[in-house]
C-alpha angles and dihedrals in degrees: 000000000000134000134210108206143161123243124176093337095314131106115228135173130203148148119283113239097176137348135204133176095274105026148010136217109233131187116211125212088258089061093249115137121216137181111235123197115229091240090060095056111104104169137015119200143159098210154065107034113265094251092050091049094051092047091049091046091054090052092049092046092054090056098049114109102223095200090056092045089052089053091050094047118101121242092242128065115293143178126246093243091054092054091046090057091048093045102041108017141296087270096053110173125238093255089049091052092047090044090053089051091054093044093050092046093051095048105064090157089065100032132022122205119256098177139318105330090351125112144175122207120242120250118260092251095050091045091052091051092047093049090048090051091049091050090048090051090052091050091049091049090051090047090052091052091049091051091047089054092049093048090050089054092052096259122125113212112227095241090057092046089052091052095039100120094039090051092051102039112015105019128184096218092203093056114108091227091058093045091051092053092047093049093045090048090055093045095050096036089232128129113251093252093047090046093053093045090052089049091054095246093136108060095159119043089191092056089047091061095037097049092043089056092047092048092052099039109017106029090158093050134258098273124109132231111241109271132176112227110226118237122242103253098186116114095235123189118238114247121229088225122106106210135191132196128221116209143132117282093249094053113115097165097075102178105156137050138169136222135185124202132176101031109170094022096091093245118072126196111212114199122202107189122193124191109254112221086144089073090064109021110075127205109264095022123129092258091047090053089050092052092045090051093056099027095190145019111264115227130199134152110292097000146047139193107221124220091225132030115270093242089057093045092051091057091063107022117116097249120185115256094026135105097234129193109246145171100231130197112201116197119191112213137184102245094218105038096025088225113162108239101176145334134216134186121217135182104218150123117271127196110233107212098183145358103221117201115213095202087062096042107037092095090053103037095062131150091258092050092049100043102038114058090195094053113106131179117221088254121024117188107243095223090061098050095080091046095051094095092048093046091048091053092046091051092050089049093047092053090049094048090048092050091051091051091049090057089057092043090053094227138046122267114257113241095159096111118067131233120240129222120211123208124181119209129187107043121084094188118105092239120056119235100198098255096092124117107249124216119196120194130182123242118182112241113243095029111174097258091047092049092049093054099039094050091047091051092047088052091050096044094047094043094049091044091055092044093054090049092051091053094046093245113142120230140169110270136185116215140173120195095207143340094248114129112275096022103123133201111260134195122224143141092256126094099237129159121274106215094185092061097030100236134124092239138350129205119178104235107137103082108051092151093055107030127044096211088060091052090051091050090047091058088053093046091050089054089051091051093048103040107022112190093011093051093108088068095047102038116108092237120049128204112290090010107171090215091066092055090048091051091049092051093048093044094051091052093048094043091052092049095045094046091049091051093048090052091048092051092048088050089051093053092044090056090043089053091052089052095045094048094045092234110177102171138018139194110243146167124238109230109160133016104304096343123112134186119217112240098226104019129065089242130131120180142159117252139196120228097041095112112130095013116126124239109271095033114144116226143170112240128201108217121229132205120318123227109196093188097055090028087229130152130163132193143193126227107239101168142017109227100191131045098215135033116272110277113255091001097141106079095029093052091046088059091048093051090060088060095059129084115198109175125168118311092334106080109191123188108219102193095180129066101225091209089069116065089185090064094086145261104304096104132046094275132122093309111019121175107257 
C-alpha cells in the first residue's frame, strides 16, 4: 500500500512499512523512512507507483482551468477530492484527485487553505484584486526585462535615469528600476556605475556629485522654512572699542572682529569680538533645531549651503557701521614683550568700523608694509592707512603667539605649500551647474591677514576653553594627544591638550553663525560671563550631559561628510581646469610611493614610472585621461627634473603626507591638516573659503 501525505508544505508519496491508529512508517523512493501522522495522510492507494502518481498528478494539475474550478467550488469549505469529482466526474481517478490537490495548493489567490487537504474559495472581490496584482507583477517583470535589454544595448530608460541617484546610493531593492540595473550589471559583467555611464545615464558629472551629496545629506532640499530671528533683548553696554573684521569678499556670516586699544601707552588691550546669536537663540528653539540639523555651513567652490537662513544670519552678523551685540574677549598685553597680563570676557555691543576683505587687500597688507613704517606701495587704500598701526601690532603679536605655540608643538608649522582660490565664471545662477569656466589662483598659506585672524581665534578658543574648565562648565573640545603619525584629533567634553596646535585646550567658539559646536560653546561661555563661579548650575548643558555627547557624535559625522564633499568638489574643478586649459603635463614632486603633487596646481595623482625614485624627487608628468565621475586621473613620469633628492625632504614630506587623503579611484588632495586652524581656509574652520 502507498500513501500520499503532506509534510512541511510539500506533498510526498511512499510505500507503507507499518501503520498504527495515529501514524504510519513510510519509505520514500529515495529510501528515506519517515513517520507520518494520520492527520497528514491525504490518499491511500495500491497503484500506480508513487513516482508515477506524482508525475501524472503534475500533468493533470497543469491542465486544470482555475477559473472554472473556482466556479465549480462550493461556497463552504470543501476537500480536494470533492472538487475533483465535481470538476472531472463522479468517478475522478486517483491522478485527477491528486492533480486537483496540487492545483488548489498552488493557487492561493483562488483558494485559501482551511486545513490539510481542505480549502475555501476566495471571494469575488479578493480574487479580482489578486488577479490584478498577478497581472501587474507579470507586467513589471516584463518591464524589467525590457530595461535590462536596453541597458545592455547602451540605452538608459527614462525611469532609470530619473531614479539614478537613488539606485546608486540609497536604493529601494524592491523597486523595478533597481532590479533592472542589478540584472543588467550581472548580464554585462559591468559594475552598476560603469553600466550606467556606458548607457549615458550621467550627462553631467557635476550634477552626479552634487545630487549624490544632497540625497545623502539634504534629502529634503537645502531651502529653509520661514523663521523669524528673535531679537537680543539684553540691555548691553556699548564698548569703547572700534572693531574691524577680516574675511573673504563672499563671506556673509561675519562672526568675528578685532580691536586694538592703548597703542603707545605700554599696555595694549586686544579685543576679540564674536557675534552673539547665543544671546537670542535658545536651546530647543526652532532656529536651534535647524542649526542642529545642519551642524555646519557647507563650503564648495562657487557656492555654499549655510547652517542658518540668511535672514537669521543678518540679524547677528558683525556688519560694518553697526553697533553689534558680541561676546568679547579682552586680553591685556605688555606692548613691548607681548606678555599676556590678564583676560576678561564681556557681553556688550561693539561698533564695527569696517569689514576688510583679504582677497582685496593681500597685495597691500604685506610683511614689508606691516613691518617697515617707511614702506609704501604705489597705491595704498585710504581706509587702511589709519589701521596700519593696529594691523602692524596684530601681525607682530600673531607671529609671537605662533612662535610660542611652536615651542609647545616641538616643531614649526609648515606653510611651504600655498592655498588655492577657486572662482567660477560663466553662470549667473546662484548654484553652479558644472559648465562654468574655473579660475584657480595661488594664495600663499600664512599670509599676514590670515595669520592675524587665525592666531587671534586660537587665542580666544583656547582661553575660553580653559575658562570653562576652571568654572566646571562643560564644553565641546578638540584635542590631540600627540603629533605622532596616526594620532587623530578627537572631540570630547574634556579640556585636554591639543598637540597639533600647541595649546593646553581648544574649544571651537569663534564661528557660532557657521558651526553648531561654536553656538553650543557660546551658550556655555555666556553662562560663565553672567554667573561666574556658579555658572555650572546655570549653563544650558551640565557636566556629563548626554546631549553634548549626542551633538559631538552628530557633528563629527556631518563634518566628515561636508569636508569630504568640499574636497571632492575642489578635485572636480581642478580636473575641469586641466581640461579647460588644455594642460597635458605638469611639474610635480614625488611624495609617497607612486603619488606626486603638482608644483603649481592643487593636484595629487598616481603615476607610472616612479619606481626607484626617492621621495622629494621632482619630475615632469604626462597627464592621462580624466574621469570627472570617479574624479580620477593618472599620469606617467616622462622626465626627472632634479639630479638629487630634495634637501631635508624627509620630515617635511612626512608631515605633508598626513594631509592627503587618497581613497579608491577618487584621489583627493587635502592640502590642509584639519587639526590646525592656522593652516588656512580650505576646510570649514574659522575662516573657510565660501
